[in-house]
N, C-alpha and C positions, 0 to 999 in steps of 0.2 A: 432099585437100580434100572436105568431105561434098558428096554429091548431094542435089537436091531430095527425092529418095525418102527418103534418110537423115534428113534434118530432117522430113520428113512422118511417118516413123515414130515419132520422138521426141515430135512435137506430138501425135501421136494416141495414145501411151501415157500423156502427161501429160495432155491435155484431152479426149480422145474422138474419135470419128469425123468430126465436123464439121470439127475442126482439121485432122486427117489430110487430109480431102478439099479443104480450101481451099489448104493448104500444096502439096499434090500437083499442083494445077493450076499452079503457078508454074513458071518457067523455071529451069534450073539455075544461071543467073547471079545469082538471088536468094537461093541457098542459104546464103551466108556471112551476109548481112545478117539473114536470118531465123533463123539458128542463134544469131547473137549475141543476138538479141532473146529467144530462148528461154532462154539462158544468164541473161540480164540480169532477166527478169521477176520471179522468185521473189524477188529481193534488193531490189527497188524498194520504198521506203516507200509508205504510201497516198497521200500527196501527190504523189510522183514518179509513181506509177500514175496518178492523177488527171491529170496533165499529158500522160502518155503517151497515154491513152484520149482526151483531148480532141484531140490531133493526129491520132490514128489515125482517128477520127470525121469529122473536119473533111476529112482527105485523102481518105478514103473516099468520102464525100458528094461531094466535088469532082470526083472521076474517074468516080463510077459512070454518068454520062450517055456517056461516050465508050466503054465496053467495055474488056475486056482489063484491064490493071492489077491482075492476080490477086496480085501480091506485096502491093499496098495494101490489098486486101481481106482477105487472109491476115493481114496484121498487125492489122488491127482485130478479127479473130476470135480472134488468139491473145491479145491483150491483154484482151478481154472475156471470154474463158476464164479467163484468171488471176483476173480479178475475181470471176467466179462460183465458182471453187475456193476463193478467200479468204472468200466469203460461207458456204460449205458448211462450210469448216474453222472458222468462228466458231460453228458449231453449228446453222445453219440447214438445212432439208430441201432437197435438190436441186430440188424443185418450188415452193419459197418465191418468192412474187413481191414480197417486200418491197423497196424501193428499195436501191440498191448505189451504188459509186462511178461505175458506168458511167450510171446514170440521172443523177446530179448533172454528170457531164461533157455527156451529151447535151444538158441543159437550158443549160448554159454555152455549147455551140457554138450552138445555134439562137437563144439571145438574141444572142450576137455577130454571127451572120449577119442579123440583123435581123428575125426571126421569133417575136416574143414570144408569138404565140397557139399556137406548137408547144410551149411549155415544158409539161411533164408535173407535176402535183402529185406530192409524196412519198407514197409506197405505204407502208401498213403491213406489217409482217411477217405472212405469212399461214400460218406454220407453228408459232407460238408461241415460237420461239426467243428474241425480244426480251423477252417478259414474263417469262421465267423467268431473265433475266439480271440 
């Protein structure tokens, strides 16, 4: 069975240092769940990824006031990193601030939580990739 260090290494190789850091904070008992998520993420459709990030954002926001729960925050980090990777793979610059699946999911979650004032307007592509498509 993989250890959390093994999973953190894979997460870091795929998504960068923040993913490695967030996963490495987790206990070994969460290694299986996070490894399965890492295996599943690249295979998800955009619609399924939207559902996954909505759940991750909701759960992360729910537990954030209690401290701990590193596995929940790592899940949100990994799902968000997959979304960013897809944004870049679609031709966007890594620094592009245009709206992504995560932004739409955030808006859904805050609306469902009864906070419509926190909804963010869609942001245009800042790197020019959308204009060239």
